[in-house]
C-alpha positions as CSV (number, residue, x, y, z in Angstrom):
1,M,-134.3,-16.0,-68.6
2,P,-131.8,-15.2,-65.8
3,T,-128.9,-17.1,-67.5
4,D,-129.5,-15.2,-70.7
5,K,-129.4,-11.9,-68.8
6,L,-126.1,-12.8,-67.2
7,L,-124.7,-13.7,-70.6
8,L,-125.9,-10.4,-72.1
9,D,-124.4,-8.4,-69.2
10,S,-121.1,-10.1,-69.7
11,V,-121.1,-9.3,-73.4
12,R,-122.0,-5.7,-72.7
13,D,-119.1,-5.5,-70.2
14,Y,-116.7,-6.9,-72.8
15,L,-117.8,-4.5,-75.5
16,A,-117.5,-1.6,-73.1
17,Q,-113.9,-2.6,-72.3
18,I,-112.8,-2.9,-75.9
19,R,-114.5,0.4,-76.8
20,E,-112.5,2.0,-74.0
21,E,-109.3,0.5,-75.4
22,G,-110.2,1.8,-78.9
23,M,-110.4,-1.6,-80.5
24,D,-113.2,-3.2,-82.5
25,G,-112.4,-6.7,-81.3
26,L,-109.7,-8.9,-79.7
27,P,-108.3,-12.2,-80.9
28,M,-110.0,-14.9,-78.9
29,K,-107.9,-17.9,-79.8
30,D,-106.4,-19.3,-76.5
31,R,-107.5,-16.1,-74.7
32,P,-109.4,-17.9,-71.8
33,I,-106.4,-20.1,-71.1
34,A,-104.0,-17.2,-71.3
35,V,-106.1,-15.1,-69.0
36,A,-106.5,-17.8,-66.5
37,R,-102.7,-18.5,-66.5
38,D,-102.0,-14.8,-66.2
39,D,-104.3,-14.5,-63.2
40,A,-102.7,-17.4,-61.5
41,R,-99.3,-16.0,-62.1
42,R,-100.2,-12.6,-60.8
43,S,-101.8,-14.1,-57.7
44,A,-98.6,-16.0,-57.0
45,I,-96.5,-12.9,-57.4
46,I,-98.5,-10.2,-55.6
47,G,-101.2,-11.9,-53.7
48,S,-104.7,-10.7,-53.2
49,P,-105.2,-6.9,-53.6
50,E,-106.9,-6.7,-50.2
51,P,-106.3,-6.2,-47.4
52,M,-103.7,-3.5,-48.3
53,A,-100.8,-2.5,-46.1
54,T,-100.6,1.1,-45.0
55,V,-98.3,3.6,-46.6
56,G,-94.9,3.6,-45.0
57,A,-95.4,0.2,-43.4
58,P,-92.8,-2.5,-43.8
59,L,-93.1,-4.3,-47.1
60,S,-95.7,-7.1,-47.1
61,A,-94.7,-10.6,-47.9
62,S,-96.1,-10.2,-51.4
63,M,-94.1,-7.0,-52.0
64,V,-90.9,-8.6,-50.7
65,E,-91.5,-11.5,-53.1
66,L,-92.2,-9.0,-56.0
67,F,-89.1,-6.9,-55.4
68,S,-86.9,-10.0,-54.9
69,K,-87.2,-10.6,-58.6
70,Y,-84.5,-7.9,-58.8
71,P,-82.2,-8.1,-55.8
72,G,-81.3,-4.6,-54.5
73,L,-84.5,-3.0,-55.8
74,E,-85.9,-2.6,-52.3
75,K,-82.9,-0.5,-51.4
76,T,-83.6,2.2,-54.0
77,D,-84.8,4.9,-51.6
78,D,-85.5,7.7,-54.2
79,L,-86.5,8.0,-57.8
80,A,-83.0,8.8,-59.0
81,A,-81.7,5.6,-57.4
82,L,-84.6,3.6,-58.9
83,R,-83.9,5.1,-62.4
84,E,-80.2,4.2,-62.1
85,F,-81.1,0.7,-61.0
86,I,-83.3,0.2,-64.1
87,G,-80.5,1.4,-66.3
88,D,-80.5,0.6,-70.0
89,C,-83.1,-2.1,-69.4
90,T,-83.2,-5.3,-71.5
91,R,-85.4,-7.3,-69.1
92,C,-88.2,-7.8,-71.6
93,K,-88.6,-7.9,-75.4
94,L,-89.9,-4.3,-75.5
95,H,-86.4,-2.9,-75.2
96,G,-85.6,-3.9,-78.8
97,G,-88.0,-1.5,-80.3
98,R,-87.7,1.5,-78.1
99,T,-86.0,4.9,-78.7
100,N,-86.1,6.0,-75.1
101,L,-87.0,4.4,-71.8
102,V,-89.9,6.4,-70.4
103,F,-89.5,6.3,-66.6
104,G,-91.8,9.0,-65.1
105,V,-91.9,12.7,-64.5
106,G,-93.0,15.2,-61.9
107,D,-92.7,15.9,-58.2
108,P,-91.0,13.0,-56.4
109,N,-93.0,13.9,-53.3
110,A,-96.3,14.4,-55.1
111,E,-99.6,13.8,-53.2
112,L,-101.2,12.8,-56.6
113,M,-99.9,10.2,-59.0
114,F,-101.3,9.3,-62.5
115,I,-100.6,5.9,-63.9
116,G,-101.2,5.0,-67.6
117,E,-100.5,1.8,-69.5
118,G,-97.5,2.5,-71.6
119,P,-95.7,5.1,-73.8
120,G,-96.8,5.9,-77.3
121,A,-94.8,7.2,-80.2
122,D,-94.4,10.8,-78.9
123,E,-93.5,9.5,-75.5
124,D,-91.0,7.1,-76.9
125,A,-89.4,9.9,-78.9
126,K,-89.1,12.3,-76.0
127,G,-88.6,9.9,-73.1
128,E,-91.4,11.5,-71.1
129,P,-94.9,10.1,-70.4
130,F,-98.1,11.7,-71.8
131,V,-96.7,14.3,-74.2
132,G,-98.8,13.5,-77.3
133,R,-102.4,14.6,-77.9
134,A,-103.6,12.4,-75.0
135,G,-100.9,14.0,-72.8
136,Q,-102.0,17.5,-73.7
137,L,-105.5,16.6,-72.6
138,L,-104.1,15.2,-69.4
139,T,-102.3,18.4,-68.8
140,D,-105.5,20.3,-69.4
141,I,-107.2,18.1,-66.8
142,I,-104.5,18.8,-64.3
143,E,-104.0,22.5,-64.9
144,R,-107.4,23.8,-66.0
145,G,-109.6,21.2,-64.3
146,M,-107.7,20.7,-61.1
147,G,-106.0,24.1,-60.8
148,M,-102.6,22.4,-60.3
149,Q,-99.4,22.5,-62.2
150,R,-98.3,19.4,-64.1
151,S,-95.0,19.6,-62.2
152,E,-96.9,19.2,-58.9
153,V,-98.0,15.6,-59.7
154,Y,-96.2,12.5,-60.6
155,I,-96.9,10.7,-63.9
156,C,-95.8,7.2,-65.0
157,N,-96.9,4.1,-66.8
158,V,-97.3,0.4,-66.1
159,V,-94.5,-0.4,-68.6
160,K,-91.6,1.9,-69.4
161,C,-91.0,1.0,-73.1
162,R,-93.4,1.5,-76.0
163,P,-95.2,-1.7,-77.2
164,P,-95.1,-2.1,-81.0
165,G,-98.0,-0.4,-82.7
166,N,-99.3,0.9,-79.3
167,R,-100.7,-2.5,-78.5
168,N,-101.5,-3.5,-74.9
169,P,-98.4,-4.7,-73.0
170,E,-98.2,-8.5,-72.9
171,P,-98.2,-10.4,-69.6
172,D,-94.4,-11.1,-69.6
173,E,-93.7,-7.4,-70.3
174,V,-96.0,-6.3,-67.4
175,E,-94.3,-8.9,-65.2
176,A,-90.8,-7.6,-66.0
177,C,-91.8,-3.9,-65.3
178,E,-94.2,-4.4,-62.5
179,P,-91.6,-4.3,-59.7
180,F,-90.5,-0.9,-60.9
181,L,-94.0,0.6,-60.9
182,F,-94.7,-0.6,-57.4
183,R,-91.3,0.7,-56.3
184,Q,-92.3,4.1,-57.8
185,I,-95.5,4.0,-55.7
186,E,-93.5,3.0,-52.6
187,V,-91.0,5.8,-53.1
188,V,-93.3,8.7,-54.0
189,K,-96.0,7.7,-51.5
190,P,-98.8,9.7,-53.0
191,R,-102.0,10.3,-51.1
192,V,-104.1,9.5,-54.2
193,I,-103.5,7.5,-57.4
194,V,-105.5,8.2,-60.6
195,G,-105.5,5.1,-62.9
196,L,-105.9,6.0,-66.5
197,G,-107.8,3.5,-68.7
198,T,-108.7,-0.1,-68.7
199,F,-105.3,-1.7,-68.9
200,A,-103.5,0.4,-66.3
201,V,-106.3,0.0,-63.8
202,Q,-106.7,-3.7,-64.3
203,S,-102.9,-4.2,-64.1
204,V,-102.5,-2.3,-60.8
205,L,-105.7,-3.6,-59.1
206,K,-105.3,-7.2,-60.4
207,V,-108.8,-7.4,-61.7
208,K,-110.6,-8.0,-65.0
209,T,-113.5,-5.7,-64.3
210,P,-114.3,-3.2,-67.1
211,I,-113.2,0.4,-66.5
212,S,-116.9,1.5,-66.9
213,K,-117.7,-0.4,-63.7
214,L,-114.5,0.6,-61.8
215,R,-114.5,4.3,-62.5
216,G,-116.1,6.6,-60.0
217,N,-115.4,4.3,-57.1
218,W,-112.5,4.3,-54.7
219,H,-110.1,1.4,-54.6
220,E,-106.8,0.8,-52.7
221,V,-103.2,0.0,-53.6
222,R,-101.1,-0.6,-50.5
223,G,-103.3,1.6,-48.5
224,I,-103.3,4.4,-51.0
225,K,-106.6,5.5,-52.5
226,M,-107.0,4.9,-56.2
227,M,-109.6,6.4,-58.5
228,P,-109.9,4.7,-61.9
229,T,-111.1,6.8,-64.8
230,F,-111.1,6.8,-68.6
231,H,-107.8,7.3,-70.5
232,P,-107.3,10.7,-72.1
233,A,-106.9,8.9,-75.5
234,Y,-110.4,7.5,-75.0
235,L,-111.8,11.0,-74.3
236,L,-110.3,12.2,-77.6
237,R,-112.5,9.7,-79.4
238,N,-115.5,10.1,-77.0
239,P,-115.6,13.7,-75.8
240,S,-119.1,13.3,-74.4
241,D,-117.6,11.2,-71.6
242,K,-115.4,14.0,-70.3
243,R,-118.2,14.8,-67.9
244,L,-117.6,11.4,-66.2
245,V,-113.9,12.0,-65.9
246,W,-114.7,15.5,-64.5
247,S,-116.9,13.8,-61.9
248,D,-114.0,11.4,-61.0
249,I,-111.6,14.3,-60.8
250,Q,-113.9,16.3,-58.5
251,E,-113.9,13.3,-56.1
252,V,-110.1,13.3,-56.2
253,M,-110.0,17.0,-55.4
254,R,-112.3,16.6,-52.4
255,T,-110.2,13.7,-51.1
256,L,-107.1,15.9,-51.4
257,G,-108.8,18.7,-49.7
258,R,-108.3,21.0,-52.6
259,P,-110.8,23.6,-53.9
260,I,-112.6,22.6,-57.1
261,P,-112.1,25.3,-59.8
262,G,-115.2,27.0,-61.2
263,R,-117.4,25.7,-63.9
264,G,-115.4,27.2,-66.8
265,A,-112.3,25.3,-65.7
266,R,-113.8,21.9,-66.7
267,P,-111.4,20.4,-69.4
């Protein structure tokens, strides 16, 4: 029956999402209420993701409201000023377990930005995003797959401190860090953003759609094109899906007007 098919499709989407996150299941107690409350909160803070303002345009009302959470944030006109503004952050509970705040790395004028969900143990120890095994694979994607240097792009995360046990960041943690991520986007002004993994993409786009349905299609963040794709950590567990990421990366290269390296360059 049609209703049964819709239910089955929803279950498949949910399983695809938790597989992408590397989990066998999620605690369901109170989850529908929490998700609904989180969605309402995000809508109040940032508004609908469409239509998006163009890059370089005056801040939209939703962005003004978002940045007003931290007065003076809107005046940080480069990454150094933004990092200084964040300081030794204690704005959410994640600060208590961090070794280093992981701000971001790369070209401050990059035409390409990668956004992940949050630092892991290696990143927390070094204070730099994507330096562990997943980071090494991301470097391969950038350097071997795209024919670029890692230093040519900008890499950051949704949250700047490591969640305990590498769990997903919680709503209050995302809310505390969200203005800094969007200010990074505003300051760098990339031509293209690549969203890495379910959590990062859903957080930036304000959707609950599984990454399996989002990847391979262009979306927009304040007028900037965004290509969702699988997280490198997922690819370490599921190497057969590298071909899907390679397809996404080729679309990014075409949009940037860059040559696509030869067949042997595929990561």
